[in-house]
Residue, then its C-alpha position, 0 to 999 in steps of 0.5 A: m230373362a233378357q238383361i235391360t240395357g240403358f244408354n251411354s248417358i241421358k243428357i238432361g238440360v235444366d233452365f231455372g229461370t226467374t219467371y219460367s223454368g224449362i227441361a230438355w233431354v237427349a238420350h245419348t247413344s253413339t249418335p245424338e238425336e233430336i233434343n226433346v223439350i218436356d211440354r207437359w206439366v203437373t195439373g196443366r189441364n192437358r195444355t202444353s208449354a215449353k216452360v213452367p212458371s217458376e213459382i212455389s206455394y207452401g200451403p196447408s195441403g203441402v207444396k205446390w209448384g208451377f201450374g199446379i198453384p190454385s189461383k187464390e193460394p199465395k205463391l212465392a216468385w222470383f225467388k231464384l233472385l234471392l241467391d244474389p239479391s245485390k245484382y238486382s236494383l228491385a231487391n229491396a223495393t216495397n212492391s217488388p215480387l222479390t220483397k213480397t217472396r222474401q216476406m212469405i218464406p216460411t220460418g226456418k227456411r232459407p232462399v236456397n231451401v226455397v230454390a231447392d224445394y222448387l228444384s226437387e219438384l222439377h227433379k221428380h217431374t223430369i224423372e217421371h217424365l223420362v220413365k214414362t218415355l223410355g221405361k223405369e228399367v231403362v232409366e234405372v241403369s242409364p246414367l243421368d248427366f244434368i247440366l244446369t244454367v245460371p246467370a253469367v253475371w252472378s258471383d262466385a257465391a251465388k253460383n255455388l249456392t245454386l249448385q248446393a241447391a240443385e244437390l239438395a233437390g236430387f240432381g247430384g245423388g248418383s248422377s253428374l251435375r254441372l253448371i253452364s252460364e245461360p247466355e253461353a248455353a244460348a249461344v251454344c244453341c243458336l250458333r247451330d241454328i244459324e245457317p253455317n255459310h253465315l259464320q266465318v272465322g273471325d266473326t264476332f257476334v253478341v248474344a243477348d239472352c232476354g228473359g223474364g227477370t233478368v237480361d244477360v249480354i256476352s260476346y263471342t269471337i269465332t276461331k273455328k267452324s268445325p267443330l265450332e270453337v269461340v273465344e269470349c270477346v269481352e266481359g259479360t253484363g247483365g241487368m234487371c230489366g226482363s220482360t216481367a218489368l213490363n207487367e209491372r209497369f202495366e199493372d201501375l198504369v192500371r192502378r193509377r187509372i182505376g183507383n186511388r188511396s180513397f177507392p183502390r179498386f184495383d186492389k178490390m178485384r177478385p183474385e181470379g180477375r186480376i190473375h185473368m187480366m194480367k195473363e191476357f196482358n202477358d200472353t197477348l199484348k206484350p208479345g203482339f206489341t210491335d208499335s205499328e201504325d195500325e195498332d192504335i188501340f189495345t184492349c185487355p179484359i178487366p173482370g169485375v170492374a164497372d165500366d169507367a169512361n174516365a178510367g178508360i173501361e168499356d165494355g169490361l174492357f181496359v183501353i190502352d192506346r199506342e203512346e201508353m204501350r210505348k211508356i210501358f215498353d220504352p224505360v225497360v227496352q232503353k236498358v236493355i239497349q244500353l247493355v247491348q250497346q256497351q257490349v258492342k262498343e267494347s267489342r268493337q275496340a277490337r273486332q267488328v261486330k257482325a251480329l247481335v243474336l236475341v234469345g229468351g222469351f223477351g228476345e222474341s219481341e218485335y218491338l225490342r228488335r226494332q228499337l235495337e235495329a235502330k239505336i245499334t250501329t256497326k264501327d262503320g255506322e251501319k245497322l247491326i244484323i239482328l237474328q231471332p233464331p226459331n224457339a228463341w224461348t227454349a234456346v238456353v235449355r237446348g243449349a244445355v243439352i248440346r253443351g253436354l253432347e258436345g262438350e266445351m266450345v269456348l277456348m278463352r274466357k274473360v273472367t271479372k276478377h283475378y284470383g289468387t291464394s294467400y299464403s305465408t313466407r319466410f320473413i324479410e326484415g325491412f320488406h315485410p310489414k311487422r304486423d304480419a310476422y309470426t314464428d312458425p310453431f313447427t320450424g321456428e322460422d320467422m314467417c310473414r302471413n298474408r301474401m298473395r300469389w295470383f293464379i288467374h288473370r282476367q282472360v283465361n284459357p281453360r285448355p289446359p284447364r288448370t293453373q298451378a301453384h305450390h303450397p304446403v298443407c300446413h294451413l288452410n288455403h284461402i282463395s281471394w279476388i281483387s280488382p283488376t286495377a289494384l294488384t299490389l294492394i292487399t287492402d283491396v283483395y276480398p275473400v271469395c272462399d276458403l279451401k278445405v283438403d280432405l287429407s284422410k283420402i291422401p295416401k299415408d306415404k305422401f306425408k313426410k315426418k318432421i321433428a317440431t322445435n319442441g322435439q314432437p313429430f309432425y307431418r308435412i305434405t306438399f302439393d300443387l293446387l289446381m284451379s280451373i275456370q269453367s263456364a259458370t264454376i271454379v273447380f279446385e283440385c290437388d296434384i301430389d306426385g304427379k297424381v291429381y285428387d278431387y278431394v278439395k272443397a271450396c267453402y264460400n263467402y256469403l255476403 
């Protein structure tokens, strides 16, 4: 019987989004083929969709997810944002989907468990798809390399929680798993979609990943065309101004029109009717709005509500005029404009910004594009070139696959904090504060604790990918960050994580036997701590006598 041979690896991009998630893959041999985007999902009624709703339900019949959730069944949405709720102003709003989701989390589960449950269903569906496409035997013998996207503006702890959830979901079991920031993945994809003649060394461009829940903005300058290499121009920013906010504003308009506290007709609508109305707005009115002069009236079905001229309901249709549509869009669009304007302003202090690249589902909006074109200008006062690459909705997940295939594209990163470790040193009378003094129980030396050694400053070159420092392993190292204006003030340092080294994996001959002041023997080991800032993760390793060990675990502090 012939032996089954697999691929060198199967690269799988996972775009876990606030409102929708997507999967793309390529079976990588010597030459990468066209990227495949999964477009068939569980109980999708044979329709195709490049993404699946990021929703989950815990019902009597078990876990349901995506398109498979019955319309009448309560479902959790936006739970991704619970991994870093401090970033979003709507996190504690009374009527926010995030607040409703928090209240619906089953007893005994934390947000990371809900995310893990959803990602588990996504993982199972991915493997089933690959088996149907490539064959079970091929998938079993081929290495799987997962690249998972996360928001660029999230905290290190939130990114680590996402990684934990993915590992719980099965993405890490026997497979490679790594993170990439969403705007970086989008940039990787879009730069290859843009005509090469339009890109020149020295060009700076802004990428705005406008999704359902969030908008992330980041800037890059091209340093090399082939292979493509870039540097981050300024720090990335983001906000809670994705297209789902438009749905909320539309719902608020309907509520104001058709009901009040004494007769809330909206709340009395059948769930199927309400879902149908919101789907019509989401799928037709929202993406189709351009504010053209020939668009005076917009209509949306409102099943189960009687005609009412005063409420603007005619023939079973909810009627919206052009001005009302602008009022739905403008507050949200203005937040996007502010994010982009600030990024362009900071970028052009050093370089001229050539273009703005819009990606994500909201990034396909013609109204958003027109408003940005009207409001954003270049350093010379000219209008900024705005590009909307084809298939912008799947740019992030396709970019994750490309990153898996081609490796690092970003040569220089802008981190939002300085990073360092706390350590102890010999106490110097009159120089060190007495409150931090102590006597080393092993050597008997007078020591001073809580000193800082800074590894990483805000601009980081990941090549070489590690920054070295020298630390004795007589205590656990503590990683902290500090605001960039207060490098010398210990009170402004905040803990990010504690580092734990698995010493059981280190060869015994690396430990040096010493005699303590009490005459008892103890062992000491000295190593260099290696720290690498990657797209969306910090990787720690230790170097002992020139050999690198990856036995360093970061235990993050979740605030």
